[in-house]
Structures are given as C-alpha cells and as structure tokens.
C-alpha positions in Angstrom: -4.5 -1.7 20.8 -5.5 0.8 23.5 -1.9 2.0 23.6 -1.9 3.0 19.9 -1.5 6.6 19.0 -4.2 6.8 16.4 -3.1 10.2 15.2 0.3 8.9 14.5 -1.2 5.8 12.7 -3.3 8.1 10.5 -0.4 10.5 9.8 2.0 7.7 8.9 -0.6 5.9 6.9 -1.5 8.9 4.8 2.2 9.8 4.4 3.1 6.3 3.2 0.1 6.1 0.9 0.7 9.6 -0.5 4.3 8.6 -1.3 3.1 5.4 -3.0 0.5 7.4 -4.9 3.1 9.9 -6.2 5.2 7.0 -7.4 2.1 5.6 -9.2 1.3 8.9 -10.9 4.9 9.6 -12.1 5.8 5.9 -12.8 4.4 5.9 -16.3 6.8 8.7 -17.2 9.6 6.3 -16.2 8.3 3.3 -18.2 6.2 1.8 -15.4 2.6 0.7 -16.2 -0.3 2.9 -15.2 -1.7 2.0 -11.9 -4.9 4.0 -11.4 -6.2 3.1 -7.9 -9.3 5.2 -8.5 -10.3 2.8 -11.2 -8.9 -0.4 -9.7 -10.7 0.1 -6.4 -13.7 2.1 -7.8 -15.7 1.4 -10.9 -13.6 -1.5 -12.2 -13.7 -3.4 -9.0 -15.8 -6.5 -9.7 -16.7 -7.0 -6.0 -18.2 -3.6 -5.2 -18.3 -1.1 -8.0 -18.2 2.4 -6.6 -17.5 5.9 -8.0 -14.0 6.7 -9.2 -13.2 9.1 -6.4 -14.2 6.5 -3.8 -11.5 4.2 -5.2 -9.0 6.8 -4.3 -10.6 7.3 -0.8 -10.4 3.5 -0.3 -6.8 3.5 -1.4 -5.9 5.9 1.5 -8.2 4.1 4.0 -6.4 0.8 3.2 -3.1 2.5 3.8 -4.2 3.8 7.2 -5.7 0.4 8.2 -2.5 -1.4 7.1 -0.5 1.1 9.2 -2.8 0.3 12.2 -2.1 -3.4 11.8 1.6 -2.6 11.5 1.5 -0.4 14.7 -0.6 -2.9 16.7 1.2 -6.1 15.8 4.4 -5.7 13.9 6.3 -2.6 15.0 7.7 -4.3 18.1 8.5 -7.6 16.5 10.1 -6.6 13.2 13.9 -6.1 13.4 15.8 -2.8 12.8 14.8 0.8 12.9 11.8 2.7 11.4 12.4 2.9 7.7 13.9 -0.6 7.4 11.1 -2.1 9.5 8.7 -0.3 7.2 10.3 -1.7 4.1 10.0 -5.2 5.6 6.4 -4.5 6.4 5.8 -3.2 2.8 6.5 -6.7 1.6 3.5 -8.1 3.4 0.8 -6.0 1.7 2.7 -6.5 -1.6 2.4 -10.2 -1.3 -1.3 -10.0 -0.2 -2.0 -7.7 -3.1 -0.3 -10.1 -5.6 -1.8 -13.3 -4.2 -5.3 -12.2 -3.3 -6.2 -8.7 -4.6 -4.9 -8.9 -8.2 -6.8 -12.2 -8.9 -10.0 -10.6 -7.6 -9.5 -7.7 -10.0 -9.1 -10.2 -12.8 -5.3 -9.8 -13.3 -4.3 -13.2 -12.0 -1.8 -14.2 -9.2 1.3 -12.0 -9.4 -0.4 -9.7 -11.9 -0.7 -12.6 -14.4 3.1 -12.7 -14.7 3.4 -9.1 -16.0 6.9 -8.3 -14.6 6.4 -4.5 -15.0 3.2 -4.6 -13.0 4.8 -6.8 -10.4 7.9 -4.6 -10.1 5.7 -1.5 -10.0 3.6 -3.0 -7.2 6.7 -4.0 -5.3 8.3 -0.5 -5.6 5.0 1.1 -4.6 4.6 -1.1 -1.5 8.3 -0.6 -0.5 8.0 3.2 -0.9 4.7 3.0 1.2 6.5 1.0 3.9 9.7 3.1 4.0 7.8 6.4 4.3 5.2 5.0 6.7 8.0 3.5 8.9 10.0 6.8 8.9 6.9 8.8 10.0 5.6 6.2 12.5 9.1 5.6 14.0 9.4 3.2 16.9 5.8 3.6 18.1 
C-alpha cells in the first residue's frame, strides 16, 4: 500500500467514473434506463439519506476507492495489459453492485431481473474499468 501512487489512483478513479457517468447521462437517449446516481446514492438511499449532490460526490468517491483497491491488490495479479485488466476488474464492482447494492436500494438481486438495468450497469462498469485501466496503466 505504501508504494501506491495516490495521485495516479485518484486520476484514474475520476477518469473511469467520469466515463461511466457520461454513459449514464447519454444512455437514456440510446434506450438505456435512467441511472441517476445522485438520487440512488443520495436522497433515495434507504441506508443513509443525504442531499442529491452528495450522491454524486459519493459516486466519485466510490470510483476512487475501487481504483485504490484495484491498484493495491489486483493490478499485479490480473492478466493482460491496462485496458483489458481494467475491463476484467470492472466485472467485480458490477457483480458487487448487482448482488449487494441493488437489493439494498430496493431493486432486488440483479436489478430484479430488469435486463435493461443489468446491461446498463454492466456497460457502465466495463467503461469505468476500461478507462480506469488505461489511465492507471501497469502501476
């Protein structure tokens, strides 16, 4: 952990989360369901209701923390190069979101079987992982 480049972690985390966020914002124009992280992590969150803007802040904090976990434990053990390794990593938070987070938000495991939500989440997490992996590189 002491060898981590925290600036690189933060930059890659913000870049990956920003790419995911852009996809979430333009997704409804392409037929994907609306995924408003400000609401999902903010006022609609049944565990800790907070202001809408804090939901978006939490979204980016989560992206940075996940990048830190990736950098500390996974970058050296996942196969391939940056973007492919990032895509593989993106599957881990996708599965955690679908198995743990979505039920907490009242949507059920794997978004209650809503295939558009599941595919939107998968695409978002893959985009996050690919961009994060590209920016982070080999550590």
